[in-house]
FIPAVO-293513 format. One record per residue (C-alpha): residue in one letter; y, z, x. Coordinates in steps of 0.02 Angstrom, whole numbers, plus 32768, in hexadecimal, padded with zeros to 4 digits. Each point is the difference from the previous one (the first is absolute). Last residue first. Layout:
AYZX
...
***
This chain:
R841C7F9D829C
T808F7F997FD4
E80347FA17F62
K80A77FA57FF6
F80A180397F92
E80767F7D7FDE
V80B180347FCD
H805580407F57
R809A8074801C
R803280A98027
V80057FF880B8
V7FA580AD8007
P7FAE7FE47F40
D7F927F738030
Y7FEA7FA47F5B
K7F627F8C800A
R7FC77F5A8034
L7F607FEB801D
V7F977FB580A2
L7F3180458006
R7FA47FCD808F
D7F767F6F7FED
P7F4C80207FA5
T806780147F42
T7F827FC57F7C
R7F638065804A
R807380828077
N8048804D7F4F
K809880568033
R802980BE7FF1
T80A7804C8014
V807D805C8074
Y80B87FD38025
T8053801C80A7
F80AC80248033
G80277FD980BF
T80BB7FBF7FF0
G7FDB7F5E804F
A80247F807F82
T7F577FD77FF6
S7FA780977F9E
R7F6D80468028
L7F607FDE7F70
K7F7A80618029
V7F4A7FDE7FC0
I7F7980737FA9
P7F707F988003
R7FBD7FB27F61
L7F5B7FB4800B
D7FA780938075
T8075808B7FE2
R7FA780327F51
Q7F557FE0805F
A7F897F6A7FBF
M7F4C803B7FC0
***
């Protein structure tokens, strides 16, 4: 039986604005095998920027 962390690992999304702000989320490894890039709100710079997955 597959473990919970096998298919949906926990990933950190780090801001590309250089503020060091991160979001923590899960992703489906089967549907998105490459690294996530999402546009989310960074409260340090007070605007939406791209967040890239770090491991």
